[in-house]
C-alpha positions, -999 to +999 in steps of 0.1 A: +420+198+262+414+229+284+443+252+294+449+253+332+466+288+345+453+291+383+461+258+406+434+243+420+410+209+420+396+206+385+364+180+372+361+174+340+336+149+323+349+118+300+331+101+272+345+062+283+310+044+279+295+025+248+277+041+220+252+011+217+237+006+183+197+004+186+180-016+157+156+004+136+119-001+127+118-027+103+080-020+090+069+014+076+048+013+045+045+040+020+015+039-001+007+058-034-028+059-048-058+071-054-076+095-026-109+117-025-091+145-007-059+153+010-026+170-001-015+160-037+017+141-043+035+147-007+039+121+017+017+123+047+025+103+076-007+085+095-008+059+122-040+046+123-072+043+100-089+071+117-058+094+111-062+079+070-101+087+066-097+122+087-068+132+059-075+112+028-114+105+030-125+069+025-133+042+003-144+051-031-156+033-063-127+019-081-096+031-062-078+007-042-057+025-018-083+033+009-090-011+009-049-017+009-045+005+042-072-004+060-057-037+057-026-027+063-038-016+098-062-047+103-033-071+095-008-053+123+010-022+107+016+008+128+026+036+105+021+045+074+031+076+047+006+079+023+010+099-011-017+109-034-013+107-069-034+126-089-061+158-081-094+158-079-119+140-100-130+158-131-158+181-120-134+192-089-147+168-064-151+134-055-183+111-072-217+126-057-247+106-045-268+111-075-301+099-093-309+102-130-345+104-139-354+089-173-378+102-199-396+083-230-372+068-248-348+062-223-332+095-223-319+110-194-337+145-189-330+153-148-302+149-124-311+146-089-282+149-063-285+154-025-282+189-007-255+195+018-263+181+054-288+153+035-287+123+050-275+086+036-306+068+018-323+095-002-347+082-031-366+104-052-400+086-068-419+100-098-460+094-103-476+107-133-504+134-134-528+147-161-515+152-194-476+162-191-477+173-153-461+149-127-455+143-092-418+140-068-419+126-038-381+126-021-379+103+006-349+097+037-360+075+061-389+088+081-386+125+065-412+127+030-415+155+009-440+158-022-443+182-049-474+175-072-485+187-104-448+198-121-441+200-155-407+212-171-427+244-192-417+279-181-440+288-149-449+285-115-452+247-111-412+243-133-398+212-115-365+228-112-383+260-092-405+241-073-380+214-060-353+232-058-367+258-035-386+236-013-366+208-009-344+203+020-328+174+002-325+170-029-317+198-056-324+192-096-302+195-126-311+198-164-291+171-184-310+167-216-336+185-234-325+194-271-353+176-296-377+165-271-411+178-270-432+183-237-443+146-233-408+133-239-393+154-215-414+142-187-398+121-165-412+083-168-427+067-133-406+048-109-382+055-080-348+063-082-324+062-052-296+083-047-263+063-056-228+067-069-220+064-103-221+030-110-190+031-135-160+017-118-137+044-134-156+074-118-135+082-088-101+076-110-081+107-130-059+104-151-031+096-139+008+089-159+041+069-148+054+105-146+029+114-119+042+080-097+079+089-102+075+122-088+102+151-085+126+148-057+133+186-057+095+190-055+095+164-031+062+144-045+061+111-053+083+085-049+111+111-052+096+125-022+099+094-002+135+099-006+133+120+025+117+096+047+143+079+063+118+054+080+102+036+053+109-002+046+083-010+026+065+008-013+032-004-028+012+010-048-021-008-054-039+020-072-019+014-106-034-015-109-070+003-106-057+025-134-051-002-154-079-023-153-101+011-160-080+014-190-063+048-180-032+030-184-019+000-206+005-025-196+034-005-210+025+022-183+018-004-159+055-015-161+066+016-159+053+026-129+060-008-111+099-009-122+101+029-112+087+013-077+117-012-080+143+014-089+134+036-060+139+005-033+174-005-051+186+035-055+176+035-014+190+001-005+167+001+024+132-004+017+115-031-004+089-032-031+060-050-032+048-058-063+012-068-076+003-091-105-023-086-130-061-090-121-081-120-138-049-142-145-049-181-138-018-198-133-003-201-166-007-166-178+004-151-143+038-174-152+040-158-187+032-128-175+063-129-146+084-142-174+081-128-204+064-095-200+073-080-165+108-098-165+117-081-134+151-094-116+153-076-083+167-082-045+147-053-034+112-066-050+088-095-040+054-102-057+022-117-048-006-135-065-037-139-069-056-110-058-079-110-026-115-108-019-123-089+007-158-069+021-166-038+000-181-012+022-183+012-002-219+032-002-241+015-028-221-010-037-233-035-065-219-067-042-207-073-008-174-084-015-144-066-042-116-084-055-083-059-047-047-065-051-028-085-022-003-052-013-015-035+015-027-061+036+005-085+026+026-051+041+003-054+074+014-092+075+050-080+072+048-053+103+027-083+121+054-104+118+084-081+128+067-073+155+056-110+168+090-130+154+113-104+143+124-093+105+145-128+097+114-150+099+104-153+069+068-132+063+047-164+053+027-193+066+009-160+078-026-156+080-044-127+058-069-114+081-100-095+063-096-120+033-130-135+024-120-158-005-091-160-033-103-157-070-083-189-075-075-217-054-044-228-067-028-265-063+005-279-050+012-283-089+007-251-099+026-234-075+055-256-082+057-236-114+051-205-099+074-204-065+105-211-083+104-177-101+098-156-071+058-154-071+048-155-037+011-174-039-019-171-015-035-202-005-065-216+010-059-246+034-090-261+049-094-254+088-062-233+083-071-202+068-057-179+037-024-176+042+009-161+026+025-197+011+058-180-004+087-160+007+108-149-023+124-118-040+127-115-074+162-121-078+176-142-100+205-145-074+205-178-053+223-153-024+193-132-022+165-157-030+147-151+001+131-121+014+138-126+049+173-124+038+168-090+025+154-074+052+174-088+081+203-070+055+184-037+054+180-040+090+215-047+101+232-018+076+202+006+083+208+004+123+243+005+120+248+033+096+220+056+120+244+043+150+279+051+139+272+087+128+292+094+161+324+082+142+326+111+113+356+132+115+372+116+148+407+109+149+409+081+123+435+058+147+434+024+166+414+040+194+389+046+168+391+010+157+384-004+188+355+015+198+339+007+162+347-032+168+332-031+200+302-014+191+293-032+160+301-068+179+275-060+207+247-050+184+257-080+164+257-106+195+224-090+204+210-098+167+226-132+170+207-142+203+172-130+187+181-157+163+184-140+135+221-152+126+230-191+121+254-204+148+260-218+179+286-189+189+289-156+184+323-162+165+304-188+138+275-162+133+296-128+125+328-109+121+337-073+128+372-064+110+385-029+114+422-027+121+456-018+105+448-042+077+421-031+060+427+007+072+468+011+057+483+046+054+469+051+018+433+044+031+437+067+059+448+093+035+421+096+016+399+102+049+381+063+048+376+043+077+368+005+067+350-020+084+343-053+071+315-072+085+302-106+075+267-123+092+258-158+084+220-151+082+193-176+095+171-191+061+137-201+059+130-241+061+107-239+028+110-274+021+105-296+052+112-334+043+106-367+065+129-395+055+107-426+066+112-464+055+105-496+071+126-504+103+133-538+113+146-539+147+173-566+156+157-595+178 
């Protein structure tokens, strides 16, 4: 209290109003994966697809991160944090379009690479000349460069000297000439378009579970995500890319997914979205879920099967690519939260951008998977491709449904943030009354939004903070206890109509 010594009128501002609790965001995804550029290991915020491309680059062969982020924003995601795992690919850069000109006998002798600033769609053509000479023609759209009478011996017509000096489109590198005579060294006639290497592993660098785990003190990997309060979803699509490419074995894949689950359990305010391995039928994924993975957590959800989407990768061998569904699923969660609320199960929702599924599951197949927490993606005639499951991986029936877990995350985090003002306040009846008032007001809004079950607020929740749960011995150790109970609404997972014959009385 201020001290008054001079007679007069004094005005004091007194804070007697409520301190409303605001709801926190529920749909911020954290992606861990392989990118062609950008900061390594550090969580970087991106708000849209354009920002991702600017910071981390676009689609690259063999990696799923860009596809997952694109699917996230396309399905309704609004904010994400991206953690790039691993450094540059071998050689210090992402795969570069190239053509390998083959010699007689099939041995590669010359590699053609685009010069800086060269347009896309460059091709190199080779035609035979007299004896060991040949002609190289380079085309890009309407631009054409021709170099005649070339050879691979030293002299004025050496192919490397002539082309590398005269071409504005390509440069040549010598790959292998040992043990070949001049005739064998001449490249075979043909057209060689500059394309990214066809191997699906070229974009991937060796990664280990430790790269994903990271270090909280260094703020990298999963450890770095502990410093970002906004995150509510965690996914690592490129763990599957490394597994599919043979960089990780099954134990390594499980270590990464277990690390994601442990991170979410430790933080208590986020859920891991788990991908199943590729190319599994219903029986195989059931065996993997129960006997290989065996995960049991109320902070994780699993989805199956993979999804087929358009492949925008340059010079891709197919128009579609099969990818893990986690990025698209995260986007649906975000869209569902915006349109309906976190209490509505993120299921029976269309997945945007999915062309088809590798396997169309039947009701009987899902009847085996669903009870074990495998959320299935299904194709329905005239209704598109939808998420048809809303369960966690928990064996505890109280936490069976994903919407219940995420609703509690929302309520707990909102109350935690909205009551920080109470720390170090006098622990008396006035403080207890303020806490009851503010928390009751918040939960009443949650009830009005349809997230709690009950015809009245009294049926939907309670808040207890008085002398009974705050006796003298509790106050003496500096603790304030507030007991809260909420009745969450649960999804109508099984809608049952009971229909029978009815014979009206005449």
